C-alpha positions, 0 to 999 in steps of 0.5 A: 500500500502507498500513501497518495495525495492529489496535487493541482497545479492550476486553480481549475486544473486536473488533479494528479496523484503523487506518492506522499512519502514521509510528508504530513500534508494538509489541504492547500499546502504548497509543495514541490513535486517531481513531474515529467517536465522536472520539478513543479510547484503545486497545491494539495487538492485532495488530502492523503489517503492509502491506496492499494498497490496496483499490479500494472501502470506507471509508478507514481511520482513523489512529493519532493519537498514542501514549498519555500519562499524562494520557490514563490520568488522563482514562480514570480520570475517565471511569470515575468519571463512569460509576459516578456516571451508573450510580447516577443512572440506576438511581435514575431508572429505579426512579422512572419504574418502567421494566422494564429492567435497566441493567448498564453505562455507557460514556463516550467518551474525550473525555467528550462522550457517555454510552452506557447499556447495558440488557436488557429483555424487550421494547421500552421507552419510555425517552424521559422517562429520556433527557430527565432524563439530558440535563438532568443531564449536558448531553451526548449520551445513548444508550440501547442495548438488548443481548442477555443474552450481550452483558451477560455479555460486558461484566460478566464473571464465572466459569463453572462450570469455575472460569475467567473467562468465555470471552466476557469473555476471548477470544471476539470474536463469538458463534457459534450454539450448538445442543443437538446439539453437547452431544449429540455431546460426550456431555454431559448434556442438562439445560439447567441443566448446559450453560448459562452465566452468561447462561442460554444454552447455553455458548459452549465447546460451539461451539469445542470441537465440531470436536475432538469430531467428529474424535474421533467419526470416530476412534471409528468407525474403531476400532469402539468397543464400543457403549454397552449392550454386554456385554464381558469384562474382567480383573475379569469380565463388564461392560456398557459405560455410556459412552465417554471419547473424549478419554482413549480409555477406555470406562467399564463397570459390573461385574455387582456394580455397580462401575464402572471404566474400560478403555483401548480399546487393551486390549480384545480386538478381538473385543469391539469393535463390528462396526458403526460407533459412533453 
């Protein structure tokens, strides 16, 4: 058996397992760990636990030591290098007239490698760009083309809900999103209203979909009045125009054009649909 800890290198990044060794670690402790790229600075995301020995698979890398103030000074120097490298690379891209959108630069903890992240519509011949960057920095250079969702995750920002993007805060990997999910949740099918900052369908459609499916089952069980059906309300005759399944209310439009909401529990059972709601 081995004592294992989950380490995260970015706020919403993937959690990687490392062998703890003799260290006593708590949540959010900064540590230096061994990675395939050399030493790296990470934070404890999952507290240590005992894991059974596995018969196959790669052996786990180890926690090298606890992080010190000098490690954070090194991180700050790396960030300065990343900012300068981004500006220099962007200038070179313009000079070479390459059709690529550079949006981030990352340095390894020891400063021996720079990774340039970009998006592009197709393949880009960046061999000349790499030669110039190697000549300038005299270290390993990697160009990595990623999707538009990964760009949003790395850059961050605010969504239409007013909160920080989900992908930049807690989503570790992207799940498939379909227009059917928006339809089941009763949202507008206008792409501009259900798309995120990346221009793709919003990720929240995925992780909120399950609760809407459960609510739909309850709605079918309670036999909500179908949209378009005429019902009697305390204010007179009205037509059902939409369902608010979370609040358990139906929106209706009176003959005079006024709209109002009524709790499903207040409706006369005889006015509910005799068929399952769609």
